[in-house]
C-alpha positions as CSV (number, residue, x, y, z in Angstrom):
1,M,0.0,0.0,0.0
2,F,2.6,2.6,1.1
3,Y,5.9,1.3,-0.2
4,S,9.2,3.1,0.1
5,D,12.4,1.9,-1.5
6,D,15.6,1.7,0.6
7,G,16.9,5.0,-0.7
8,A,13.8,6.9,0.3
9,I,13.8,5.2,3.7
10,L,17.5,6.0,4.3
11,R,16.9,9.6,3.3
12,A,13.9,9.8,5.7
13,M,16.0,8.3,8.5
14,Q,18.8,10.9,7.8
15,V,16.3,13.8,8.1
16,A,14.8,12.3,11.2
17,A,18.3,11.9,12.7
18,D,19.2,15.5,11.9
19,C,16.0,16.6,13.6
20,G,16.5,14.4,16.6
21,A,13.3,12.4,15.7
22,M,12.6,8.7,15.9
23,L,11.4,7.0,12.7
24,M,8.5,4.6,13.1
25,M,7.8,2.0,10.5
26,H,5.9,-1.2,9.8
27,A,8.6,-3.6,8.5
28,E,7.6,-6.3,6.0
29,N,8.4,-7.0,2.4
30,G,5.2,-5.8,0.8
31,I,6.4,-6.2,-2.7
32,A,7.1,-9.9,-2.2
33,I,3.8,-10.3,-0.2
34,D,1.9,-8.8,-3.2
35,V,3.4,-11.6,-5.4
36,L,2.2,-14.2,-2.9
37,V,-1.2,-12.6,-2.7
38,E,-1.5,-12.5,-6.5
39,Q,-0.6,-16.2,-6.7
40,A,-3.0,-17.2,-4.0
41,L,-5.8,-15.3,-5.7
42,G,-4.9,-17.0,-9.0
43,R,-5.4,-20.4,-7.2
44,G,-8.7,-19.2,-5.8
45,E,-7.4,-19.1,-2.3
46,T,-9.5,-16.3,-0.9
47,D,-10.5,-17.5,2.6
48,P,-9.4,-15.3,5.5
49,R,-6.7,-17.9,6.5
50,Y,-4.7,-17.0,3.3
51,H,-4.2,-13.5,4.7
52,S,-1.7,-15.2,7.1
53,L,-0.4,-17.7,4.7
54,T,0.6,-15.1,2.2
55,R,2.7,-13.3,4.8
56,P,5.5,-15.7,5.7
57,V,7.7,-14.9,8.8
58,E,10.8,-14.7,6.6
59,L,9.4,-11.5,4.9
60,E,8.9,-9.7,8.2
61,E,12.3,-10.9,9.4
62,E,14.1,-9.7,6.3
63,A,12.4,-6.3,6.3
64,T,13.1,-5.8,10.0
65,N,16.8,-6.6,9.6
66,R,17.0,-4.3,6.6
67,A,15.3,-1.4,8.5
68,I,17.6,-1.9,11.4
69,A,20.7,-1.8,9.1
70,L,19.4,1.4,7.4
71,A,18.8,3.0,10.8
72,R,22.3,2.2,12.0
73,V,23.8,3.7,8.8
74,A,21.7,6.9,9.3
75,D,22.3,6.9,13.1
76,C,18.6,7.2,13.5
77,P,16.4,5.9,16.3
78,L,13.9,3.3,15.0
79,Y,10.6,2.1,16.3
80,I,9.2,-0.9,14.5
81,V,5.4,-1.4,14.9
82,H,3.1,-4.4,14.7
83,M,5.8,-7.0,14.9
84,S,4.4,-10.5,14.7
85,A,7.3,-12.8,14.0
86,R,9.6,-14.2,16.6
87,E,12.5,-13.8,14.2
88,A,11.8,-10.0,13.8
89,V,11.6,-9.6,17.6
90,E,15.0,-11.4,17.9
91,A,16.5,-9.1,15.3
92,V,15.5,-6.1,17.4
93,A,16.8,-7.7,20.5
94,R,20.2,-8.5,18.8
95,A,20.4,-4.9,17.5
96,R,19.7,-3.5,21.0
97,N,22.3,-5.8,22.5
98,L,24.8,-4.3,20.1
99,G,23.8,-0.8,21.2
100,A,21.4,0.2,18.4
101,N,18.7,2.7,19.3
102,V,15.9,0.4,18.1
103,F,12.6,-0.4,19.7
104,G,9.7,-2.6,18.7
105,E,6.1,-3.4,19.7
106,T,3.6,-6.1,19.1
107,C,-0.1,-6.4,19.9
108,P,-1.4,-8.7,22.7
109,Q,-3.5,-10.8,20.3
110,Y,-0.2,-11.9,18.6
111,L,0.6,-13.8,21.8
112,Y,-2.7,-15.7,22.2
113,L,-4.2,-16.7,18.9
114,S,-3.3,-19.6,16.7
115,L,-3.7,-20.0,12.9
116,E,-6.8,-22.1,13.6
117,D,-8.2,-19.2,15.6
118,T,-7.6,-16.8,12.7
119,C,-9.4,-19.1,10.2
120,R,-12.8,-18.3,11.6
121,P,-14.2,-15.1,10.1
122,R,-15.2,-12.5,12.6
123,L,-18.3,-10.4,11.8
124,R,-18.7,-6.9,12.9
125,G,-21.0,-4.4,11.3
126,G,-21.6,-6.8,8.4
127,Q,-17.9,-7.0,7.6
128,V,-15.5,-9.9,7.8
129,R,-12.6,-9.1,10.1
130,V,-9.3,-10.6,8.9
131,L,-6.8,-11.9,11.4
132,H,-3.1,-12.3,10.6
133,A,-1.2,-15.2,12.1
134,A,2.6,-15.4,12.5
135,A,4.8,-17.1,15.0
136,L,5.8,-15.2,18.1
137,G,5.6,-18.3,20.2
138,R,4.1,-21.8,20.2
139,R,0.7,-20.2,19.4
140,A,0.6,-18.1,16.3
141,A,-0.1,-14.4,16.2
142,S,-2.8,-12.3,14.7
143,A,-4.0,-8.7,14.3
144,T,-7.2,-7.2,13.1
145,C,-7.4,-4.6,10.3
146,G,-10.7,-3.3,11.5
147,G,-12.5,-5.1,8.7
148,S,-12.2,-2.4,6.1
149,C,-9.9,-4.3,3.8
150,A,-10.2,-7.2,1.5
151,P,-8.9,-10.4,3.2
152,T,-6.0,-10.9,0.9
153,T,-4.8,-7.4,0.7
154,C,-4.9,-6.0,4.2
155,R,-1.6,-5.8,6.1
156,W,-2.6,-3.5,9.0
157,S,-3.1,-4.3,12.6
158,A,-4.9,-2.6,15.4
159,P,-3.6,0.9,16.2
160,T,-0.9,1.3,18.9
161,T,-1.5,3.6,21.8
162,A,1.2,5.7,23.5
163,R,0.6,3.6,26.6
164,S,1.2,0.3,24.8
165,A,4.3,1.8,23.1
166,S,5.6,2.8,26.5
167,R,5.1,-0.7,27.8
168,S,6.8,-2.1,24.7
169,R,9.8,0.0,25.2
170,R,10.2,-1.1,28.8
171,S,9.8,-4.7,27.9
172,W,12.6,-4.4,25.2
173,A,15.0,-2.7,27.6
174,G,15.4,-5.8,29.9
């Protein structure tokens, strides 16, 4: 939906660093995900479960590592939102252990719902709510988009509040 290439991201990080600001981003390889979504649609795979299956953990991990590398080059503080893959969380933890000014957050539903939980459509106001499952722990993870998107194109989770961001920062610091 809102893609930026690495050059644009690096330039934004440089401006943020010059201003003393922290850059916040959702890290996943949307271009590769679009290919997987297109292929799934071509096979007629349109059930809500394919929202999760077209977003492999590897694509969040890769994008998170790339964002961290760009932030380190720009010497820019980075806050990664809506993390759902254990591997992405581990990338942030590694970067922090090496002294990088990197933070991340996840949503509570990522910790409790399995892929099976996400396969059941949720109805609200006549709309199907899509859940995204990844792998933070033994149970998979999920997030709601608010039901305003098509099941195979949505990649947004619930909004983060300042309070949850503050809790996330504290949890990463330990």
